[in-house]
Structure formats: C-alpha cells, structure tokens
VEXBA-530039 format. One record per residue: residue in three letters; x, y, z negated of N, C-alpha, C in turn. Coordinates in nm, 2 decimals. Layout:
<atoms>
rest:Ala&nxx:X&nyy:Y&nzz:Z&caxx:X&cayy:Y&cazz:Z&cxx:X&cyy:Y&czz:Z
...
</atoms>
This chain:
<atoms>
rest:Gln&nxx:0.08&nyy:-0.12&nzz:0.00&caxx:0.00&cayy:0.00&cazz:0.00&cxx:0.09&cyy:0.12&czz:0.00
rest:Val&nxx:0.04&nyy:0.23&nzz:0.07&caxx:0.11&cayy:0.35&cazz:0.09&cxx:0.03&cyy:0.47&czz:0.05
rest:Gln&nxx:0.06&nyy:0.55&nzz:-0.03&caxx:-0.01&cayy:0.67&cazz:-0.06&cxx:0.06&cyy:0.80&czz:0.00
rest:Leu&nxx:-0.02&nyy:0.87&nzz:0.06&caxx:0.03&cayy:1.00&cazz:0.14&cxx:-0.04&cyy:1.12&czz:0.07
rest:Val&nxx:0.04&nyy:1.22&nzz:0.03&caxx:-0.02&cayy:1.33&cazz:-0.04&cxx:0.03&cyy:1.45&czz:0.04
rest:Glu&nxx:-0.07&nyy:1.53&nzz:0.09&caxx:-0.04&cayy:1.65&cazz:0.17&cxx:-0.04&cyy:1.77&czz:0.07
rest:Ser&nxx:0.03&nyy:1.88&nzz:0.11&caxx:0.03&cayy:2.00&cazz:0.04&cxx:0.06&cyy:2.12&czz:0.14
rest:Gly&nxx:0.04&nyy:2.24&nzz:0.09&caxx:0.09&cayy:2.36&cazz:0.17&cxx:-0.01&cyy:2.43&czz:0.25
rest:Gly&nxx:-0.14&nyy:2.37&nzz:0.26&caxx:-0.24&cayy:2.44&cazz:0.33&cxx:-0.29&cyy:2.57&czz:0.25
rest:Gly&nxx:-0.36&nyy:2.65&nzz:0.32&caxx:-0.42&cayy:2.77&cazz:0.27&cxx:-0.46&cyy:2.87&czz:0.38
rest:Leu&nxx:-0.48&nyy:2.99&nzz:0.33&caxx:-0.54&cayy:3.10&cazz:0.41&cxx:-0.42&cyy:3.18&czz:0.47
rest:Val&nxx:-0.41&nyy:3.20&nzz:0.59&caxx:-0.31&cayy:3.28&cazz:0.66&cxx:-0.36&cyy:3.37&czz:0.77
rest:Gln&nxx:-0.31&nyy:3.49&nzz:0.78&caxx:-0.35&cayy:3.57&cazz:0.89&cxx:-0.30&cyy:3.52&czz:1.03
rest:Pro&nxx:-0.37&nyy:3.56&nzz:1.14&caxx:-0.32&cayy:3.52&cazz:1.27&cxx:-0.18&cyy:3.57&czz:1.29
rest:Gly&nxx:-0.10&nyy:3.49&nzz:1.36&caxx:0.05&cayy:3.52&cazz:1.37&cxx:0.14&cyy:3.48&czz:1.25
rest:Gly&nxx:0.08&nyy:3.44&nzz:1.14&caxx:0.15&cayy:3.40&cazz:1.03&cxx:0.20&cyy:3.25&czz:1.04
rest:Ser&nxx:0.27&nyy:3.21&nzz:0.93&caxx:0.33&cayy:3.08&cazz:0.92&cxx:0.29&cyy:3.01&czz:0.80
rest:Leu&nxx:0.28&nyy:2.87&nzz:0.81&caxx:0.27&cayy:2.79&cazz:0.69&cxx:0.36&cyy:2.66&czz:0.72
rest:Arg&nxx:0.40&nyy:2.60&nzz:0.60&caxx:0.47&cayy:2.48&cazz:0.61&cxx:0.39&cyy:2.37&czz:0.53
rest:Leu&nxx:0.34&nyy:2.27&nzz:0.60&caxx:0.28&cayy:2.15&cazz:0.53&cxx:0.38&cyy:2.05&czz:0.50
rest:Ser&nxx:0.35&nyy:1.98&nzz:0.38&caxx:0.44&cayy:1.87&cazz:0.34&cxx:0.35&cyy:1.75&czz:0.32
rest:Cys&nxx:0.41&nyy:1.64&nzz:0.34&caxx:0.34&cayy:1.51&cazz:0.32&cxx:0.44&cyy:1.41&czz:0.24
rest:Ala&nxx:0.41&nyy:1.38&nzz:0.12&caxx:0.50&cayy:1.30&cazz:0.04&cxx:0.44&cyy:1.16&czz:0.04
rest:Ala&nxx:0.53&nyy:1.06&nzz:0.09&caxx:0.49&cayy:0.92&cazz:0.08&cxx:0.53&cyy:0.86&czz:-0.05
rest:Ser&nxx:0.45&nyy:0.76&nzz:-0.09&caxx:0.48&cayy:0.70&cazz:-0.22&cxx:0.60&cyy:0.61&czz:-0.23
rest:Arg&nxx:0.65&nyy:0.58&nzz:-0.11&caxx:0.77&cayy:0.49&cazz:-0.10&cxx:0.84&cyy:0.51&czz:0.03
rest:Ser&nxx:0.95&nyy:0.45&nzz:0.04&caxx:1.03&cayy:0.47&cazz:0.16&cxx:0.97&cyy:0.39&czz:0.28
rest:Ile&nxx:0.92&nyy:0.46&nzz:0.37&caxx:0.85&cayy:0.38&cazz:0.48&cxx:0.88&cyy:0.43&czz:0.62
rest:Phe&nxx:0.98&nyy:0.54&nzz:0.63&caxx:1.00&cayy:0.60&cazz:0.75&cxx:1.06&cyy:0.50&czz:0.86
rest:Ser&nxx:1.14&nyy:0.40&nzz:0.81&caxx:1.21&cayy:0.32&cazz:0.89&cxx:1.12&cyy:0.22&czz:0.97
rest:Ile&nxx:0.99&nyy:0.20&nzz:0.91&caxx:0.90&cayy:0.11&cazz:0.97&cxx:0.77&cyy:0.16&czz:1.01
rest:Tyr&nxx:0.74&nyy:0.29&nzz:0.97&caxx:0.61&cayy:0.35&cazz:1.00&cxx:0.64&cyy:0.48&czz:1.08
rest:Asn&nxx:0.56&nyy:0.51&nzz:1.18&caxx:0.57&cayy:0.63&cazz:1.25&cxx:0.48&cyy:0.74&czz:1.19
rest:Met&nxx:0.54&nyy:0.84&nzz:1.15&caxx:0.47&cayy:0.94&cazz:1.07&cxx:0.42&cyy:1.05&czz:1.17
rest:Gly&nxx:0.31&nyy:1.10&nzz:1.13&caxx:0.24&cayy:1.21&cazz:1.22&cxx:0.15&cyy:1.29&czz:1.15
rest:Trp&nxx:0.11&nyy:1.41&nzz:1.22&caxx:0.02&cayy:1.50&cazz:1.17&cxx:-0.11&cyy:1.51&czz:1.27
rest:Tyr&nxx:-0.22&nyy:1.50&nzz:1.21&caxx:-0.34&cayy:1.51&cazz:1.29&cxx:-0.42&cyy:1.63&czz:1.22
rest:Arg&nxx:-0.53&nyy:1.68&nzz:1.29&caxx:-0.61&cayy:1.78&cazz:1.24&cxx:-0.76&cyy:1.75&czz:1.29
rest:Gln&nxx:-0.85&nyy:1.81&nzz:1.21&caxx:-0.99&cayy:1.80&cazz:1.24&cxx:-1.06&cyy:1.92&czz:1.21
rest:Ala&nxx:-1.11&nyy:1.99&nzz:1.31&caxx:-1.18&cayy:2.11&cazz:1.30&cxx:-1.33&cyy:2.08&czz:1.28
rest:Pro&nxx:-1.41&nyy:2.17&nzz:1.22&caxx:-1.55&cayy:2.14&cazz:1.20&cxx:-1.62&cyy:2.11&czz:1.33
rest:Gly&nxx:-1.69&nyy:2.00&nzz:1.32&caxx:-1.77&cayy:1.96&cazz:1.44&cxx:-1.68&cyy:1.90&czz:1.56
rest:Lys&nxx:-1.56&nyy:1.88&nzz:1.53&caxx:-1.48&cayy:1.82&cazz:1.64&cxx:-1.41&cyy:1.69&czz:1.59
rest:Gln&nxx:-1.36&nyy:1.62&nzz:1.69&caxx:-1.29&cayy:1.50&cazz:1.65&cxx:-1.15&cyy:1.51&czz:1.59
rest:Arg&nxx:-1.10&nyy:1.42&nzz:1.51&caxx:-0.96&cayy:1.43&cazz:1.47&cxx:-0.87&cyy:1.41&czz:1.59
rest:Glu&nxx:-0.77&nyy:1.51&nzz:1.60&caxx:-0.68&cayy:1.51&cazz:1.71&cxx:-0.53&cyy:1.51&czz:1.66
rest:Leu&nxx:-0.45&nyy:1.46&nzz:1.75&caxx:-0.31&cayy:1.45&cazz:1.73&cxx:-0.25&cyy:1.60&czz:1.73
rest:Val&nxx:-0.17&nyy:1.63&nzz:1.64&caxx:-0.09&cayy:1.76&cazz:1.64&cxx:0.06&cyy:1.73&czz:1.67
rest:Ala&nxx:0.12&nyy:1.64&nzz:1.59&caxx:0.26&cayy:1.61&cazz:1.62&cxx:0.29&cyy:1.47&czz:1.55
rest:Arg&nxx:0.39&nyy:1.40&nzz:1.61&caxx:0.42&cayy:1.27&cazz:1.55&cxx:0.56&cyy:1.23&czz:1.59
rest:Phe&nxx:0.63&nyy:1.14&nzz:1.51&caxx:0.74&cayy:1.07&cazz:1.55&cxx:0.71&cyy:0.95&czz:1.62
rest:Thr&nxx:0.78&nyy:0.91&nzz:1.72&caxx:0.77&cayy:0.79&cazz:1.79&cxx:0.86&cyy:0.69&czz:1.72
rest:Ser&nxx:0.84&nyy:0.56&nzz:1.76&caxx:0.93&cayy:0.45&cazz:1.71&cxx:1.07&cyy:0.47&czz:1.75
rest:Gly&nxx:1.10&nyy:0.54&nzz:1.85&caxx:1.23&cayy:0.57&cazz:1.89&cxx:1.30&cyy:0.69&czz:1.83
rest:Gly&nxx:1.22&nyy:0.75&nzz:1.75&caxx:1.27&cayy:0.87&cazz:1.67&cxx:1.24&cyy:1.01&czz:1.74
rest:Ser&nxx:1.20&nyy:1.00&nzz:1.85&caxx:1.16&cayy:1.13&cazz:1.93&cxx:1.02&cyy:1.18&czz:1.87
rest:Thr&nxx:0.99&nyy:1.29&nzz:1.93&caxx:0.86&cayy:1.36&cazz:1.88&cxx:0.77&cyy:1.38&czz:1.99
rest:Asn&nxx:0.64&nyy:1.39&nzz:1.96&caxx:0.53&cayy:1.42&cazz:2.06&cxx:0.46&cyy:1.54&czz:1.99
rest:Tyr&nxx:0.41&nyy:1.63&nzz:2.08&caxx:0.33&cayy:1.74&cazz:2.03&cxx:0.21&cyy:1.76&czz:2.12
rest:Ala&nxx:0.10&nyy:1.80&nzz:2.05&caxx:-0.01&cayy:1.84&cazz:2.14&cxx:0.02&cyy:1.97&czz:2.21
rest:Asp&nxx:-0.03&nyy:1.97&nzz:2.34&caxx:0.00&cayy:2.09&cazz:2.42&cxx:-0.02&cyy:2.22&czz:2.36
rest:Ser&nxx:-0.13&nyy:2.22&nzz:2.27&caxx:-0.18&cayy:2.34&cazz:2.21&cxx:-0.09&cyy:2.40&czz:2.11
rest:Val&nxx:0.01&nyy:2.32&nzz:2.06&caxx:0.09&cayy:2.36&cazz:1.95&cxx:0.24&cyy:2.36&czz:1.99
rest:Lys&nxx:0.27&nyy:2.32&nzz:2.12&caxx:0.41&cayy:2.32&cazz:2.16&cxx:0.47&cyy:2.45&czz:2.16
rest:Gly&nxx:0.59&nyy:2.45&nzz:2.10&caxx:0.67&cayy:2.59&cazz:2.09&cxx:0.64&cyy:2.66&czz:1.97
rest:Arg&nxx:0.52&nyy:2.61&nzz:1.90&caxx:0.48&cayy:2.68&cazz:1.77&cxx:0.50&cyy:2.60&czz:1.64
rest:Phe&nxx:0.48&nyy:2.47&nzz:1.66&caxx:0.48&cayy:2.38&cazz:1.55&cxx:0.61&cyy:2.29&czz:1.56
rest:Thr&nxx:0.66&nyy:2.25&nzz:1.44&caxx:0.77&cayy:2.16&cazz:1.44&cxx:0.75&cyy:2.06&czz:1.33
rest:Ile&nxx:0.76&nyy:1.93&nzz:1.37&caxx:0.75&cayy:1.82&cazz:1.28&cxx:0.90&cyy:1.78&czz:1.24
rest:Ser&nxx:0.92&nyy:1.76&nzz:1.11&caxx:1.05&cayy:1.71&cazz:1.06&cxx:1.03&cyy:1.62&czz:0.94
rest:Arg&nxx:1.14&nyy:1.57&nzz:0.90&caxx:1.12&cayy:1.48&cazz:0.78&cxx:1.26&cyy:1.47&czz:0.70
rest:Asp&nxx:1.24&nyy:1.45&nzz:0.58&caxx:1.35&cayy:1.43&cazz:0.49&cxx:1.35&cyy:1.28&czz:0.43
rest:Asn&nxx:1.43&nyy:1.20&nzz:0.48&caxx:1.43&cayy:1.06&cazz:0.44&cxx:1.45&cyy:1.04&czz:0.28
rest:Ala&nxx:1.54&nyy:1.12&nzz:0.24&caxx:1.57&cayy:1.10&cazz:0.10&cxx:1.46&cyy:1.14&czz:0.00
rest:Lys&nxx:1.37&nyy:1.23&nzz:0.05&caxx:1.26&cayy:1.27&cazz:-0.03&cxx:1.12&cyy:1.20&czz:0.02
rest:Asn&nxx:1.13&nyy:1.11&nzz:0.11&caxx:1.01&cayy:1.04&cazz:0.16&cxx:0.91&cyy:1.15&czz:0.20
rest:Thr&nxx:0.94&nyy:1.25&nzz:0.27&caxx:0.86&cayy:1.36&cazz:0.29&cxx:0.87&cyy:1.41&czz:0.44
rest:Val&nxx:0.75&nyy:1.42&nzz:0.50&caxx:0.74&cayy:1.48&cazz:0.63&cxx:0.68&cyy:1.62&czz:0.62
rest:Tyr&nxx:0.73&nyy:1.70&nzz:0.72&caxx:0.69&cayy:1.85&cazz:0.72&cxx:0.62&cyy:1.88&czz:0.85
rest:Leu&nxx:0.54&nyy:1.98&nzz:0.84&caxx:0.49&cayy:2.05&cazz:0.96&cxx:0.51&cyy:2.19&czz:0.95
rest:Gln&nxx:0.61&nyy:2.25&nzz:1.02&caxx:0.63&cayy:2.39&cazz:1.02&cxx:0.54&cyy:2.45&czz:1.13
rest:Met&nxx:0.45&nyy:2.55&nzz:1.09&caxx:0.35&cayy:2.61&cazz:1.17&cxx:0.38&cyy:2.75&czz:1.18
rest:Asn&nxx:0.42&nyy:2.80&nzz:1.30&caxx:0.44&cayy:2.95&cazz:1.33&cxx:0.34&cyy:2.99&czz:1.43
rest:Ser&nxx:0.33&nyy:3.13&nzz:1.44&caxx:0.24&cayy:3.20&cazz:1.53&cxx:0.10&cyy:3.13&czz:1.52
rest:Leu&nxx:0.05&nyy:3.12&nzz:1.40&caxx:-0.07&cayy:3.05&cazz:1.39&cxx:-0.19&cyy:3.14&czz:1.45
rest:Lys&nxx:-0.29&nyy:3.06&nzz:1.50&caxx:-0.41&cayy:3.12&cazz:1.57&cxx:-0.53&cyy:3.08&czz:1.51
rest:Pro&nxx:-0.64&nyy:3.15&nzz:1.52&caxx:-0.77&cayy:3.11&cazz:1.45&cxx:-0.81&cyy:2.97&czz:1.50
rest:Glu&nxx:-0.78&nyy:2.93&nzz:1.62&caxx:-0.81&cayy:2.79&cazz:1.66&cxx:-0.73&cyy:2.68&czz:1.60
rest:Asp&nxx:-0.63&nyy:2.72&nzz:1.52&caxx:-0.55&cayy:2.62&cazz:1.45&cxx:-0.63&cyy:2.59&czz:1.31
rest:Thr&nxx:-0.73&nyy:2.66&nzz:1.28&caxx:-0.81&cayy:2.63&cazz:1.16&cxx:-0.86&cyy:2.49&czz:1.16
rest:Ala&nxx:-0.83&nyy:2.41&nzz:1.06&caxx:-0.87&cayy:2.27&cazz:1.05&cxx:-0.82&cyy:2.21&czz:0.92
rest:Val&nxx:-0.86&nyy:2.09&nzz:0.90&caxx:-0.81&cayy:2.01&cazz:0.79&cxx:-0.70&cyy:1.94&czz:0.86
rest:Tyr&nxx:-0.58&nyy:1.94&nzz:0.79&caxx:-0.46&cayy:1.87&cazz:0.85&cxx:-0.44&cyy:1.74&czz:0.77
rest:Tyr&nxx:-0.42&nyy:1.63&nzz:0.84&caxx:-0.40&cayy:1.51&cazz:0.78&cxx:-0.26&cyy:1.44&czz:0.81
rest:Cys&nxx:-0.20&nyy:1.39&nzz:0.72&caxx:-0.07&cayy:1.31&cazz:0.75&cxx:-0.11&cyy:1.17&czz:0.77
rest:Ser&nxx:-0.04&nyy:1.10&nzz:0.86&caxx:-0.06&cayy:0.96&cazz:0.89&cxx:0.07&cyy:0.88&czz:0.89
rest:Ala&nxx:0.05&nyy:0.75&nzz:0.87&caxx:0.16&cayy:0.66&cazz:0.87&cxx:0.11&cyy:0.54&czz:0.95
rest:Ala&nxx:0.17&nyy:0.52&nzz:1.07&caxx:0.11&cayy:0.42&cazz:1.16&cxx:0.23&cyy:0.31&czz:1.19
rest:Arg&nxx:0.18&nyy:0.19&nzz:1.21&caxx:0.27&cayy:0.08&cazz:1.23&cxx:0.20&cyy:-0.02&czz:1.32
rest:Pro&nxx:0.25&nyy:-0.06&nzz:1.44&caxx:0.17&cayy:-0.15&cazz:1.54&cxx:0.13&cyy:-0.27&czz:1.46
rest:Gly&nxx:-0.01&nyy:-0.30&nzz:1.47&caxx:-0.06&cayy:-0.44&cazz:1.41&cxx:-0.10&cyy:-0.41&czz:1.27
rest:Tyr&nxx:-0.09&nyy:-0.29&nzz:1.22&caxx:-0.13&cayy:-0.26&cazz:1.08&cxx:-0.22&cyy:-0.15&czz:1.07
rest:Ser&nxx:-0.30&nyy:-0.14&nzz:0.97&caxx:-0.39&cayy:-0.03&cazz:0.94&cxx:-0.31&cyy:0.11&czz:0.93
rest:Val&nxx:-0.37&nyy:0.21&nzz:0.98&caxx:-0.32&cayy:0.35&cazz:0.96&cxx:-0.34&cyy:0.40&czz:0.82
rest:Tyr&nxx:-0.23&nyy:0.45&nzz:0.76&caxx:-0.26&cayy:0.51&cazz:0.63&cxx:-0.28&cyy:0.66&czz:0.65
rest:Trp&nxx:-0.37&nyy:0.72&nzz:0.57&caxx:-0.41&cayy:0.87&cazz:0.59&cxx:-0.39&cyy:0.93&czz:0.45
rest:Gly&nxx:-0.35&nyy:1.06&nzz:0.45&caxx:-0.36&cayy:1.14&cazz:0.33&cxx:-0.50&cyy:1.19&czz:0.32
rest:Gln&nxx:-0.52&nyy:1.27&nzz:0.21&caxx:-0.65&cayy:1.32&cazz:0.17&cxx:-0.68&cyy:1.45&czz:0.26
rest:Gly&nxx:-0.58&nyy:1.51&nzz:0.32&caxx:-0.60&cayy:1.63&cazz:0.41&cxx:-0.58&cyy:1.75&czz:0.32
rest:Thr&nxx:-0.53&nyy:1.86&nzz:0.40&caxx:-0.51&cayy:1.99&cazz:0.34&cxx:-0.56&cyy:2.09&czz:0.44
rest:Gln&nxx:-0.64&nyy:2.19&nzz:0.38&caxx:-0.72&cayy:2.28&cazz:0.46&cxx:-0.62&cyy:2.40&czz:0.51
rest:Val&nxx:-0.64&nyy:2.43&nzz:0.63&caxx:-0.56&cayy:2.55&cazz:0.69&cxx:-0.67&cyy:2.64&czz:0.75
rest:Ile&nxx:-0.68&nyy:2.76&nzz:0.70&caxx:-0.76&cayy:2.85&cazz:0.76&cxx:-0.68&cyy:2.97&czz:0.82
rest:Val&nxx:-0.70&nyy:3.01&nzz:0.94&caxx:-0.63&cayy:3.11&cazz:1.00&cxx:-0.73&cyy:3.23&czz:1.03
rest:Ser&nxx:-0.72&nyy:3.33&nzz:0.96&caxx:-0.83&cayy:3.43&cazz:0.97&cxx:-0.78&cyy:3.57&czz:0.92
rest:Ser&nxx:-0.82&nyy:3.67&nzz:0.98&caxx:-0.79&cayy:3.80&cazz:0.93&cxx:-0.89&cyy:3.86&czz:0.83
</atoms>
C-alpha cells in the first residue's frame, strides 16, 4: 500500500506561481511512474505532467513551458512547479503513482484557484 499526500495548493492571482508537493509514504519512484493530474468542476480528470518509465517527462500541451515536474528521491517527494498561472488552471490537482498491471494510487488532491 502507498499513501500519497499533496500540499501547496491555494489561491493565486493570474500570472503567479505555486509549487505543489506530493509525499509518498515509502520509496516507490524506482518502480512507479509518478504524475500529476487535475480535475476542474464539471470536467474529467486530465493529465498535467508525469514521469515515464524511462525517466523522461510528458506534459499536457496546455501547460508546456509553464509547469515543471521534478522529484527528490531522498525525500520520496514529487513536485509540480507552476508558473504563469491562468484562470483555466483552476482545478483540484492530484498526485498519482502508476505501475503496469497494478492499481493506480491517488492522493487526496489539493485545490488550486487562479483568480484576481
């Protein structure tokens, strides 16, 4: 079993920045692909950014050049640095841990609101 705990959400003005954190309960980065997803009201959950099994990264087109996913293996923590935030980035952001053939683990989510 893996627990994922997100933090760092909040209210920010358009153009501002936030850094989300996701702490895993144990060391899993070598076997799980970590990622960030988001879900806006009335919309489906969508991929924001993730690490692939090869260690590279994927980003949604809507966040490329603005968001950066990173990780600290020693702290079992994944980050999402979000810059140049827009109102359409408003959503609940979820951390995920995925492994082929296994159930996906999700965090409880952290709310991000981009508004003036």
